[in-house]
C-alpha positions, 0 to 999 in steps of 0.5 A: 178223514175217510177211506174216500176223498171228498171227490169220491176216490179211494183215499190210498194215502189215508189208508196206508198211513192210518192203518199201515197194512201189511197188504192191501187188496182192493176190489171194486167197480171200474173207475173209482180210482183203485189203480190210479191212486195206488200207483200214484201213492206207491210209485210216484211218492217217496214212501218206501212202500214195496209194491207190485202190479198184479193182473188176474189173467195173461189177457189182462196183463197183455192188454196193459202193454197197449199204450191206450190201456197202460195203467201209467198213462194218466200218471205219465201225463201228470209227472211227465214220465214214460213208464210202460209195462 
């Protein structure tokens, strides 16, 4: 196993179960699966992991409130949900 999947995405389930970290901070380029994989693991799987969604600026947070930039958009489609910020 690796911190990346065979497809090149961040392997959050592996990181969380292998290392059982108290806190995880992911910094990296756009489009490598940071937000999607963390939200999928923490919210849609019943792991009991406590989490929060943090944006760096008020502008970034307000952008997430837009339907097009909603971080839950792809997961809503995958799980047939309607989660909004």
